[in-house]
Every structure is written in C-alpha cells, then in structure tokens.
C-alpha positions as CSV (number, residue, x, y, z in Angstrom):
1,X,49.0,20.9,-159.9
2,X,52.4,22.6,-159.9
3,X,55.5,21.2,-158.2
4,X,59.1,22.4,-158.4
5,X,62.0,20.5,-157.0
6,X,65.5,22.1,-157.0
7,X,69.0,21.4,-156.0
8,X,72.4,23.2,-156.2
9,X,75.1,21.1,-157.9
10,X,78.8,21.8,-157.9
11,X,79.4,20.8,-161.5
12,X,79.2,22.4,-164.9
13,X,75.9,22.6,-166.8
14,X,77.1,20.3,-169.6
15,X,77.9,17.4,-167.2
16,X,74.6,17.7,-165.4
17,X,72.6,18.2,-168.7
18,X,74.2,15.0,-170.2
19,X,73.2,12.9,-167.1
20,X,69.7,14.3,-167.1
21,X,69.1,14.1,-170.9
22,X,70.3,10.5,-171.2
23,X,67.1,9.0,-169.9
24,X,67.9,5.6,-171.5
25,X,70.7,5.3,-168.8
26,X,68.5,6.3,-165.9
27,X,67.8,2.7,-164.7
28,X,71.6,2.1,-164.5
29,X,72.2,5.3,-162.5
30,X,69.0,6.0,-160.7
31,X,68.0,3.2,-158.3
32,X,64.3,4.2,-158.2
33,X,63.9,3.8,-162.0
34,X,62.8,0.3,-163.2
35,X,63.2,0.9,-166.9
36,X,63.2,3.5,-169.7
37,X,62.6,2.4,-173.3
38,X,63.2,4.8,-176.2
39,X,60.3,4.0,-178.6
40,X,61.2,6.7,-181.2
41,X,64.1,9.0,-181.6
42,X,64.5,11.7,-184.3
43,X,67.6,13.2,-182.7
44,X,65.8,16.2,-181.2
45,X,62.6,14.6,-179.9
46,X,62.1,11.2,-178.4
47,X,59.1,9.1,-177.4
48,X,60.0,7.2,-174.2
49,X,58.3,4.8,-171.9
50,X,59.5,5.2,-168.3
51,X,58.9,3.3,-165.1
52,X,60.0,4.2,-161.6
53,X,59.1,3.4,-158.0
54,X,57.7,5.6,-155.4
55,X,59.2,3.5,-152.6
56,X,57.4,0.2,-153.1
57,X,54.7,1.6,-155.4
58,X,55.5,1.1,-159.2
59,X,54.5,3.9,-161.6
60,X,54.9,4.2,-165.4
61,X,54.1,6.6,-168.2
62,X,55.0,7.6,-171.7
63,X,56.4,10.9,-172.6
64,X,57.8,12.9,-175.4
65,X,61.2,14.2,-174.5
66,X,62.6,17.4,-176.2
67,X,66.3,18.0,-175.6
68,X,67.5,21.6,-176.0
69,X,71.2,21.6,-175.1
70,X,71.9,25.1,-176.3
71,X,69.5,26.7,-173.7
72,X,70.1,24.2,-171.8
73,X,66.6,22.8,-171.1
74,X,64.9,19.4,-171.2
75,X,61.2,19.2,-171.6
76,X,58.8,16.2,-171.3
77,X,55.1,16.0,-172.2
78,X,53.4,13.0,-170.8
79,X,51.4,11.3,-173.5
80,X,50.3,8.1,-171.7
81,X,49.6,6.9,-168.2
82,X,47.7,8.5,-165.3
83,X,49.7,11.7,-165.8
84,X,48.8,12.1,-169.5
85,X,49.0,15.8,-170.2
86,X,51.6,16.6,-167.6
87,X,54.3,19.1,-168.7
88,X,57.8,18.8,-167.2
89,X,60.8,21.1,-167.6
90,X,64.4,20.6,-166.4
91,X,65.9,24.1,-166.0
92,X,69.6,24.8,-165.4
93,X,70.7,28.2,-163.9
94,X,74.3,28.9,-163.1
95,X,74.9,31.0,-160.1
96,X,77.5,32.1,-157.5
97,X,76.8,29.0,-155.3
98,X,76.8,26.5,-158.2
99,X,74.4,25.2,-160.8
100,X,70.7,25.3,-159.7
101,X,68.8,22.5,-161.3
102,X,65.0,22.7,-161.1
103,X,62.4,20.2,-162.3
104,X,59.0,21.8,-162.7
105,X,55.9,19.7,-163.2
106,X,52.5,21.2,-164.3
107,X,49.4,19.0,-164.5
108,X,45.8,19.8,-164.9
109,X,44.0,16.4,-165.2
110,X,40.9,16.3,-167.2
111,X,39.0,14.2,-164.6
112,X,35.7,15.8,-163.6
113,X,35.1,16.8,-160.0
114,X,38.2,15.2,-158.4
115,X,41.0,15.9,-160.9
116,X,42.5,18.9,-159.3
117,X,42.1,17.5,-155.8
118,X,43.8,14.2,-156.6
119,X,46.6,16.0,-158.5
120,X,47.3,18.6,-155.8
121,X,47.0,16.3,-152.8
122,X,48.2,12.9,-154.0
123,X,50.0,12.9,-157.4
124,X,52.1,16.1,-156.9
125,X,53.3,15.8,-153.3
126,X,53.3,12.0,-152.8
127,X,54.6,10.8,-156.2
128,X,56.0,13.6,-158.4
129,X,57.9,15.5,-155.7
130,X,59.2,12.2,-154.2
131,X,60.5,10.8,-157.5
132,X,61.9,14.1,-158.8
133,X,63.7,14.7,-155.4
134,X,65.4,11.3,-155.6
135,X,66.3,12.0,-159.2
136,X,67.9,15.3,-158.4
137,X,69.8,14.0,-155.4
138,X,71.4,11.2,-157.4
139,X,72.2,13.4,-160.4
140,X,73.9,15.8,-158.0
141,X,75.9,12.9,-156.5
142,X,77.0,11.6,-159.9
143,X,77.8,15.0,-161.4
144,X,79.8,16.1,-158.4
145,X,81.8,12.9,-158.4
146,X,82.6,13.4,-162.1
147,X,83.6,17.0,-161.4
148,X,86.1,15.8,-158.8
149,X,87.9,13.4,-161.3
150,X,90.9,15.3,-162.8
151,X,90.5,15.7,-166.5
C-alpha cells in the first residue's frame, strides 16, 4: 500500500514543522485525535502511542517518531497495532505557490493471502488517506492563522 496526501500551505516551513512534529499536542489541535502519549523520548527519537478517529471508528497504534528539523522531515515507523510495519514520512517542499506538505505512507502487511488487498482497498483509502487528509487540512488552517498574526 502506498498513499500520499498533500496540501499547499501559506506559511513558513518552521511554523508548519513545529505543528506537525509536536504530536503530543495533536489531541488539542486536531479534533480527530483522541490521544497521543509519549512513552519514550531521547530528544531525537520518540516512542509514541497514538489514537484517532476515522469518523466514528476509533483506531490506535504505536510508532517511533524521528524528528529531522534540519531537512526538514518527520518520519514514523509503526511498531504496534494493525499497521505495524508502516513507514510514514512528512515532507516539506517550498515552492512558488507556498509550502507543499506531503504525508507519504507505505505499508506491506505480512498477512498471508489477503494482506495487500486489505491494505490497498481498506486501510489505505478508507483510513490512512482520510485521517492524513484531515490532519493536513487542520495543520494548514493553524499555520496560516499563525502566519497572519503580526510578529
């Protein structure tokens, strides 16, 4: 399974990166997130437990988050839950129309026979793309509101 959600944001990369990297604040700023718990934090890499909603359906997982502000990039590797093994990357690309932010998910479940079918037809389009799309739209809204506030 491969999904990519992207959005163009009229804000600087630092503002957007900070909103995206601070997953512990997501339940406060992203209405579809139920909780995020930081279980371990060594400053560069964190083990987090995350829970969101796909509309009325609750989902949860554990992931290792790697923050790379100098690039900038944020990576996640799911280490628990149905999506164990999923690789996620937040990519930030400045351009003439604004900052393009892309969330890429790659998942090749180890389930025999039905793994790829379930990932490609259900997990990717119905859950991952939905939740990532909501996340990007809200991050855009928050970043652009912050950009409008005179410094």
